[in-house]
C-alpha positions as CSV (number, residue, x, y, z in Angstrom):
1,M,18.9,14.9,4.5
2,S,19.0,13.2,1.0
3,V,20.6,9.8,0.2
4,A,23.7,10.6,-1.8
5,E,24.4,8.8,-5.0
6,S,27.8,7.1,-5.4
7,S,30.0,8.3,-8.3
8,T,29.4,4.7,-9.7
9,V,25.7,5.1,-9.6
10,A,25.9,8.6,-11.0
11,A,27.6,7.2,-14.0
12,L,24.8,4.8,-15.0
13,R,23.4,5.1,-18.3
14,P,20.1,3.5,-19.7
15,A,22.2,1.1,-21.9
16,V,24.3,-0.2,-19.0
17,V,21.3,-1.0,-16.8
18,L,19.5,-2.7,-19.8
19,D,22.6,-4.6,-20.7
20,S,22.8,-6.1,-17.0
21,F,19.5,-7.9,-17.7
22,D,20.1,-11.6,-18.5
23,G,16.8,-12.2,-20.2
24,P,13.3,-10.8,-20.8
25,M,12.0,-8.0,-18.5
26,G,8.5,-6.7,-17.2
27,A,8.2,-3.1,-16.6
28,Y,7.0,-1.5,-13.3
29,V,6.0,2.2,-13.0
30,H,5.4,3.9,-9.7
31,V,3.1,6.8,-9.2
32,P,3.7,8.0,-5.6
33,F,0.6,10.4,-5.1
34,C,-2.3,9.9,-2.7
35,E,-4.9,12.3,-1.9
36,R,-4.8,11.1,1.8
37,I,-2.0,9.1,3.4
38,C,-3.0,5.5,4.9
39,P,-0.7,5.2,8.1
40,F,-0.5,1.4,7.7
41,C,1.0,1.6,4.1
42,P,4.9,1.6,4.2
43,Y,5.1,2.3,0.4
44,N,6.7,5.5,-1.1
45,K,4.1,8.0,-1.2
46,V,3.4,11.9,-0.9
47,R,0.3,13.9,-0.8
48,A,-1.0,14.8,-4.2
49,E,-0.4,18.4,-5.2
50,E,-0.8,19.7,-8.7
51,H,2.6,21.6,-9.3
52,L,4.4,18.5,-7.7
53,A,2.5,16.1,-10.1
54,Q,3.4,18.1,-13.1
55,R,7.1,18.1,-12.4
56,Y,7.0,14.5,-11.5
57,F,5.2,13.4,-14.7
58,A,7.6,15.4,-16.8
59,A,10.7,13.6,-15.4
60,L,9.0,10.2,-15.4
61,H,8.0,10.6,-19.4
62,R,11.7,11.4,-19.8
63,E,12.9,8.4,-18.0
64,I,10.6,6.0,-19.9
65,D,11.7,7.6,-23.1
66,W,15.4,6.9,-22.2
67,Y,14.9,3.2,-21.6
68,V,12.4,2.7,-24.6
69,A,14.7,4.4,-27.0
70,E,17.5,1.9,-25.9
71,R,15.3,-1.2,-26.0
72,G,14.5,-3.1,-29.1
73,V,11.8,-5.5,-28.2
74,P,8.5,-4.8,-26.1
75,F,8.4,-5.4,-22.3
76,T,6.7,-8.8,-21.2
77,S,4.3,-7.0,-19.1
78,L,3.5,-3.6,-17.4
79,Y,2.3,-3.1,-13.7
80,I,1.6,0.5,-12.6
81,G,1.4,0.8,-8.8
82,G,1.6,3.6,-6.2
83,G,0.4,5.6,-4.4
84,T,-2.7,6.0,-6.2
85,P,-1.9,5.9,-10.0
86,T,-5.5,6.4,-11.0
87,L,-5.6,10.0,-9.7
88,Y,-4.0,11.1,-13.0
89,P,-5.8,9.3,-15.8
90,D,-4.3,11.6,-18.5
91,E,-0.9,11.0,-17.5
92,L,-1.5,7.3,-17.0
93,A,-3.0,7.0,-20.5
94,E,0.4,8.7,-21.7
95,V,2.6,6.2,-19.7
96,I,0.6,3.3,-21.2
97,R,1.0,4.7,-24.6
98,Q,4.8,5.3,-24.1
99,I,5.7,1.7,-23.1
100,P,5.5,-1.2,-25.6
101,V,4.1,-4.3,-24.0
102,S,3.6,-7.7,-25.4
103,G,1.7,-9.1,-22.5
104,E,-0.7,-7.8,-19.7
105,R,-1.0,-4.3,-18.6
106,A,-2.1,-3.9,-15.0
107,V,-2.9,-1.1,-12.4
108,E,-3.9,-0.7,-8.9
109,V,-7.2,0.8,-8.4
110,L,-8.5,2.8,-5.4
111,P,-12.2,1.6,-4.7
112,T,-13.5,5.0,-4.9
113,H,-12.0,5.3,-8.4
114,G,-13.7,1.9,-9.4
115,T,-16.7,3.6,-11.0
116,V,-18.1,2.3,-14.3
117,E,-16.8,5.4,-16.2
118,R,-13.2,5.3,-14.7
119,L,-12.9,1.6,-15.1
120,D,-14.2,1.8,-18.9
121,R,-11.6,4.4,-19.6
122,L,-8.8,2.2,-18.0
123,A,-10.0,-0.6,-20.5
124,E,-9.9,1.9,-23.5
125,M,-6.4,2.6,-22.5
126,G,-5.4,-1.0,-22.9
127,I,-5.3,-2.0,-19.2
128,T,-6.1,-5.8,-19.0
129,A,-5.7,-6.4,-15.4
130,V,-6.8,-4.4,-12.3
131,S,-5.9,-4.8,-8.6
132,I,-8.6,-3.3,-6.3
133,G,-7.3,-2.2,-3.0
134,A,-10.5,-3.2,-1.2
135,Q,-8.5,-4.2,1.9
136,S,-11.9,-5.1,3.6
137,F,-15.7,-5.3,3.2
138,H,-16.2,-4.3,6.8
139,D,-16.5,-0.7,7.8
140,G,-14.8,-1.2,11.2
141,V,-11.7,-2.8,9.8
142,L,-11.5,-0.1,7.1
143,H,-11.8,2.6,9.9
144,Q,-9.1,1.0,11.8
145,L,-6.7,1.0,8.8
146,R,-8.1,4.7,8.2
147,R,-8.8,4.1,4.6
148,P,-10.5,6.9,2.5
149,H,-13.5,4.8,1.4
150,D,-16.1,2.5,3.0
151,A,-17.1,-1.1,2.6
152,A,-19.8,-0.2,-0.1
153,A,-17.3,1.4,-2.1
154,S,-15.0,-1.9,-1.8
155,R,-17.7,-4.0,-3.2
156,A,-18.9,-1.7,-5.7
157,A,-15.5,-1.2,-7.2
158,V,-15.0,-5.0,-7.4
159,E,-18.5,-5.6,-9.0
160,N,-17.8,-2.9,-11.6
161,A,-14.4,-4.4,-12.6
162,L,-15.8,-7.9,-13.0
163,G,-16.3,-8.6,-16.7
164,R,-14.3,-5.5,-17.9
165,F,-10.9,-6.9,-17.6
166,A,-9.1,-10.3,-18.3
167,L,-8.1,-10.5,-14.7
168,V,-9.6,-8.9,-11.4
169,D,-7.5,-9.1,-8.3
170,V,-8.7,-8.0,-5.0
171,D,-6.2,-6.9,-2.1
172,L,-7.2,-7.8,1.4
173,I,-5.5,-7.0,4.6
174,V,-5.5,-9.3,7.8
175,D,-4.1,-8.5,11.2
176,V,-5.0,-11.5,13.6
177,A,-4.8,-9.4,16.8
178,W,-7.8,-7.4,15.3
179,E,-9.5,-10.7,14.2
180,D,-9.4,-12.0,17.7
181,R,-10.9,-9.1,19.3
182,D,-14.5,-8.8,19.7
183,A,-14.8,-5.9,17.4
184,F,-13.9,-7.9,14.1
185,P,-14.4,-11.7,14.8
186,G,-14.2,-13.6,11.7
187,A,-14.1,-10.4,9.4
188,F,-11.2,-11.4,7.3
189,I,-12.6,-14.9,6.4
190,D,-15.9,-13.2,5.7
191,D,-14.0,-10.8,3.3
192,V,-12.3,-13.9,1.5
193,R,-15.6,-15.6,1.1
194,T,-17.1,-12.4,-0.3
195,C,-14.4,-12.3,-3.0
196,F,-14.8,-16.0,-3.7
197,A,-18.7,-15.6,-4.1
198,L,-18.3,-12.8,-6.5
199,G,-16.1,-14.7,-8.7
200,V,-12.9,-12.7,-8.7
201,D,-9.8,-14.0,-10.4
202,Q,-7.4,-13.6,-7.5
203,V,-7.5,-12.7,-3.9
204,S,-4.3,-11.2,-2.4
205,T,-4.4,-11.7,1.5
206,Y,-1.7,-9.6,3.0
207,P,-0.7,-9.8,6.6
208,L,-0.4,-6.4,7.9
209,M,3.2,-5.4,8.0
210,R,4.1,-3.1,10.8
211,F,6.9,-1.1,9.8
212,G,8.5,1.0,12.6
213,F,8.7,4.2,10.5
214,T,4.8,4.3,10.1
215,P,2.3,5.6,12.7
216,F,1.2,1.9,13.3
217,G,4.8,1.1,14.6
218,T,6.2,-2.1,15.5
219,A,4.5,-5.1,17.0
220,R,4.9,-8.7,17.7
221,H,3.1,-11.2,15.4
222,D,1.4,-14.3,16.4
223,R,2.8,-16.4,13.6
224,R,0.9,-19.6,14.6
225,R,-2.3,-17.7,14.6
226,E,-1.5,-16.4,11.2
227,H,-0.7,-19.9,10.0
228,A,-4.1,-21.0,11.2
229,V,-6.0,-18.2,9.5
230,L,-4.3,-18.9,6.2
231,A,-5.1,-22.7,6.4
232,Q,-8.6,-21.7,7.0
233,V,-8.5,-19.6,3.8
234,T,-6.8,-22.5,1.8
235,E,-9.7,-24.9,3.0
236,L,-12.5,-22.4,2.1
237,A,-10.6,-21.8,-1.3
238,E,-10.8,-25.5,-2.1
239,S,-14.4,-25.7,-1.4
240,M,-15.3,-22.7,-3.6
241,G,-13.3,-23.5,-6.7
242,Y,-10.1,-21.7,-5.9
243,E,-6.5,-22.7,-5.1
244,R,-3.4,-21.4,-3.3
245,R,-1.1,-20.2,-5.8
246,S,1.5,-18.4,-3.7
247,V,2.2,-17.7,-0.1
248,W,-0.6,-15.2,0.2
249,T,-2.6,-15.3,-3.0
250,F,-5.5,-17.5,-4.0
251,N,-6.8,-17.8,-7.6
252,R,-9.9,-19.1,-9.1
253,R,-9.1,-22.5,-10.9
254,G,-8.0,-21.8,-14.5
255,A,-7.3,-18.0,-13.9
256,A,-4.0,-16.6,-14.8
257,P,-1.8,-15.4,-11.8
258,Y,-1.4,-11.7,-11.3
259,T,1.4,-10.3,-9.2
260,S,4.0,-7.4,-9.5
261,I,6.7,-8.8,-7.0
262,T,7.3,-12.2,-8.7
263,R,8.5,-11.3,-12.2
264,R,11.7,-13.0,-12.6
265,R,13.2,-9.7,-14.2
266,F,11.8,-6.2,-14.1
267,L,12.7,-2.7,-15.0
268,G,11.4,-0.1,-12.4
269,M,10.6,3.5,-13.5
270,G,9.3,6.4,-11.2
271,A,10.3,7.6,-7.6
272,G,10.7,4.6,-5.4
273,S,10.7,1.9,-8.0
274,T,13.3,-0.9,-8.1
275,S,14.6,-3.0,-10.8
276,Y,16.1,-6.6,-10.7
277,A,18.2,-7.6,-13.7
278,G,19.4,-11.0,-12.5
279,G,22.7,-10.1,-10.9
280,D,22.1,-6.4,-10.2
281,F,19.3,-4.6,-8.2
282,Y,18.7,-1.0,-8.8
283,V,16.8,1.5,-6.6
284,N,15.5,4.7,-7.8
285,H,15.2,7.9,-5.7
286,F,12.1,8.1,-3.3
287,G,12.0,11.7,-2.9
288,V,9.8,13.3,-5.7
289,G,12.4,16.2,-5.8
290,S,15.5,14.1,-5.7
291,Y,13.9,11.9,-8.6
292,A,13.0,14.9,-10.8
293,D,16.2,16.7,-10.1
294,A,18.4,13.9,-11.3
295,I,16.3,13.5,-14.6
296,E,16.4,17.2,-15.1
297,H,20.1,17.2,-15.0
298,G,20.2,14.4,-17.5
299,R,21.1,11.5,-15.0
300,L,19.1,8.2,-14.3
301,P,17.4,8.5,-11.1
302,V,19.0,5.5,-9.7
303,A,20.2,6.2,-6.0
304,R,21.3,2.7,-5.1
305,W,22.9,-0.2,-6.9
306,L,23.5,-3.6,-5.3
307,H,25.7,-5.9,-7.6
308,L,24.4,-9.2,-6.3
309,G,26.5,-11.2,-8.6
310,R,26.1,-14.9,-9.6
311,W,25.4,-16.4,-6.3
312,G,23.5,-13.4,-4.6
313,G,21.3,-13.0,-7.7
314,A,20.5,-16.8,-7.6
315,A,19.5,-16.5,-4.0
316,Y,17.3,-13.4,-4.7
317,D,15.8,-15.4,-7.6
318,A,15.1,-18.5,-5.8
319,F,13.5,-16.6,-2.8
320,W,10.9,-15.0,-4.9
321,Q,10.3,-18.0,-7.0
322,A,9.5,-19.7,-3.6
323,Y,6.9,-16.9,-2.9
324,S,4.9,-18.3,-6.0
325,G,5.0,-21.6,-4.3
326,G,8.2,-23.4,-5.6
327,V,11.8,-23.3,-6.8
328,D,12.3,-24.0,-10.4
329,V,16.1,-25.3,-10.4
330,E,16.2,-25.6,-14.1
331,Q,15.5,-21.8,-14.3
332,L,18.4,-21.1,-12.0
333,R,20.6,-23.6,-14.1
334,Q,19.7,-21.7,-17.2
335,S,20.5,-18.1,-15.6
336,Y,23.4,-18.9,-13.3
337,G,24.8,-22.2,-14.5
338,Q,25.1,-25.9,-13.6
339,V,27.1,-25.4,-10.3
340,V,24.4,-23.0,-8.9
341,A,21.9,-25.5,-9.8
342,A,23.7,-28.3,-8.2
343,V,24.3,-26.4,-5.0
344,A,20.6,-25.3,-4.9
345,R,19.4,-28.9,-5.2
346,A,21.9,-30.0,-2.4
347,G,20.7,-27.0,-0.2
348,L,17.1,-27.7,-0.7
349,A,17.1,-31.6,-0.3
350,P,17.1,-31.2,3.5
351,L,13.9,-29.3,3.2
352,V,12.2,-32.2,1.5
353,L,13.0,-34.4,4.5
354,A,11.7,-32.0,6.5
355,G,8.4,-31.9,4.9
356,L,8.7,-28.3,3.7
357,L,9.3,-29.1,-0.1
358,R,8.2,-31.8,-2.4
359,R,10.0,-32.7,-5.7
360,A,8.1,-31.4,-8.7
361,A,9.0,-31.1,-12.3
362,G,12.1,-28.8,-12.8
363,G,12.6,-28.4,-9.1
364,Y,10.5,-28.2,-6.0
365,R,6.9,-27.1,-4.7
366,L,6.1,-25.8,-1.2
367,T,4.0,-28.0,1.1
368,A,1.5,-26.6,3.5
369,R,4.3,-26.7,6.2
370,G,6.5,-25.0,3.8
371,F,4.0,-22.1,3.1
372,D,3.9,-21.4,6.7
373,A,7.8,-21.5,7.0
374,Y,7.9,-19.1,3.9
375,H,5.5,-16.8,5.6
376,D,7.7,-16.5,8.4
377,L,10.8,-16.0,6.4
378,E,9.0,-13.3,4.3
379,R,8.4,-11.2,7.4
380,W,12.0,-11.6,8.5
381,V,13.2,-10.5,5.2
382,T,10.8,-7.6,5.0
383,Y,11.9,-6.4,8.5
384,Q,15.6,-6.9,8.3
385,L,16.2,-5.8,4.6
386,I,13.3,-4.0,3.1
387,E,12.3,-1.8,6.1
388,P,15.8,-0.4,6.8
389,L,16.4,0.3,3.1
390,W,13.2,2.0,2.7
391,A,13.6,3.9,5.9
392,E,17.0,5.3,4.3
393,M,15.5,6.1,1.2
394,L,12.4,7.9,2.7
395,T,14.7,10.4,4.3
396,E,14.9,12.1,0.9
397,H,11.2,13.5,1.5
398,A,12.9,16.1,3.7
399,A,15.4,17.1,1.3
400,L,13.2,20.0,0.0
401,P,10.9,22.2,1.9
402,C,8.1,21.7,-0.5
403,E,8.0,17.9,0.4
404,E,8.6,18.2,4.2
405,T,4.9,18.6,5.2
406,R,4.1,15.7,2.9
407,A,6.2,13.1,4.7
408,R,5.1,13.7,8.2
409,W,3.7,10.1,8.1
410,V,7.1,8.6,8.0
411,T,9.7,8.6,11.1
412,P,12.7,6.9,9.7
413,E,14.6,7.0,13.0
414,R,11.9,4.7,14.3
415,A,12.6,1.9,11.8
416,R,14.2,-1.4,12.6
417,S,18.0,-1.3,12.2
418,G,18.3,-4.5,10.3
419,R,21.7,-6.1,10.8
420,A,21.0,-8.2,7.6
421,W,20.6,-5.1,5.6
422,S,23.9,-3.5,6.9
423,L,25.7,-6.6,5.9
424,A,24.1,-6.8,2.5
425,R,25.0,-3.1,1.9
426,R,28.7,-3.8,2.8
427,L,28.8,-7.0,0.6
428,F,27.0,-5.7,-2.6
429,E,26.5,-1.9,-2.8
430,R,28.3,-0.4,-5.6
């Protein structure tokens, strides 16, 4: 069944959403289409079909136009994710043309799309940063993940991207259970070393998240082993001219950071995108049909609205600041007031005594132990808040018969229940 809109959400207009932002915002655009569904990936996606894509992009262009018409200044950045956004280069070019941006323009690239010709076209569109979804440079790991490419394609895409863009990021997946088996001993560390040796600007090292609603299903995590592996990567990074900039990312010294999730404020457009305004959190429809239907009827495609308010917004803000390695209390003061800043300092002070934080200009920075603690906290938040929300939203894929066959990878009833999400929904949802 479809996720129903509340009357409050249905009444939202672009001006209302934009007026809820308390400062400059980046733009995120989601393209949910894939030629093949990777079973480990929990993100909103459907199999690519031409008629569905045509309807989707027509709706997406309308949503973008609504917001751009209301906004008088450029977005600070643009990040286009998926799915596989590079499946549709003509539509991608139009999206980039539509959205005024003062900073970087970034897109996720499937390795098989990382050819010289395709990458040159992205550069001509104005793309300045790319994230190559290599996941590994070992065929055995890629087969385990059921990726639609081999190790040679991963490496070729990275090599082709270097020198063509201001920033090249490479995504790698690690599952320590696989690392400790005879099949893949040391594969992940070798993958990281390969990236460092190639000279990429950033390596994003994601631990495999086992969402219950994916075919990979739930599993226990060996957090101490994960800490040890990331410590190895940190040591390797320091020896090869890189540094740990966030919990899971490592940057070449002097390179700019690249991320979609730690923008302090961002407006999401497209099916399955989210927006964070400082005190308000919006979730667009996940179902391509539900998304397009809302826009075709002249409504914003927002399906969920959580009004976090001053304190909830500050907590959300501080959480994602910490992902990037610290908490800027001065920024919290500017956004939420002196009282919030004072409470934040009082609440974080014990973490300094515990050795998880150290004081720094404007606030605090995570220590090595702090990175480990945040790694565990991030997983808890993912399973208790993000997974149950996404599972609810993914039920929209069964709303229309034409989408039903494209959503067989997801079984929402197997998702974790998420008591924290139930509480958050009761407290904040409009």
